[in-house]
C-alpha positions, -999 to 999 in steps of 0.1 A, spaced: -325 -56 -176 -329 -92 -194 -324 -122 -168 -324 -159 -178 -345 -184 -158 -313 -193 -139 -302 -153 -132 -341 -149 -125 -341 -182 -100 -308 -167 -81 -320 -134 -77 -348 -152 -61 -330 -166 -36 -307 -141 -31 -336 -115 -17 -334 -96 17 -362 -120 39 -358 -83 64 -353 -48 64 -374 -14 63 -407 -11 49 -393 5 23 -367 -22 13 -396 -51 20 -420 -32 1 -395 -30 -32 -382 -67 -22 -418 -82 -29 -420 -64 -61 -391 -78 -69 -400 -109 -63 -435 -107 -79 -416 -93 -114 -386 -123 -116 -413 -145 -109 -424 -174 -135 -459 -169 -148 -483 -201 -154 -475 -200 -188 -435 -190 -185 -440 -223 -165 -451 -244 -188 -435 -229 -223 -404 -241 -204 -413 -269 -186 -403 -256 -146 -404 -280 -123 -395 -288 -85 -376 -315 -84 -379 -343 -51 -346 -324 -34 -365 -289 -43 -340 -281 -70 -357 -264 -101 -353 -280 -136 -364 -267 -171 -361 -276 -200 -354 -237 -223 -321 -231 -222 -327 -199 -232 -358 -181 -227 -344 -144 -212 -369 -124 -193 -368 -85 -194 -376 -71 -161 -375 -35 -151 -352 -31 -118 -358 3 -107 -330 24 -87 -336 16 -50 -345 -27 -63 -308 -26 -79 -292 -11 -45 -309 -44 -27 -299 -61 -51 -263 -52 -52 -263 -47 -12 -280 -87 -9 -245 -98 -36 -223 -81 -18 -229 -94 13 -234 -127 2 -194 -124 -16 -182 -112 20 -201 -146 38 -180 -163 12 -214 -179 0 -208 -172 -41 -207 -200 -61 -196 -203 -104 -235 -201 -109 -239 -166 -92 -207 -154 -116 -229 -141 -144 -251 -120 -119 -222 -105 -105 -215 -95 -139 -247 -85 -146 -250 -60 -114 -217 -48 -118 -198 -64 -88 -169 -68 -93 -142 -83 -67 
């Protein structure tokens, strides 16, 4: 699945911190796939600001991330939980659309 820098950052923040052993192993692998390489950080001028906000200069730098069926299921559940908790912002809408989550 092709994901932008913002998509990747949002998904990294949505991943569950707890779960069964299989979930946590998959989340660990998914975090690695979504994370940024040193080259990506340099090429896109990715930096964390003083308040913890992440900035970058490259506007369109998508990465093709392989997301398996179980990882997809984990992401969808995390996004639905986020929606049910009323914690969705406008920034999240593109990832909800990419994962086929509707109202």
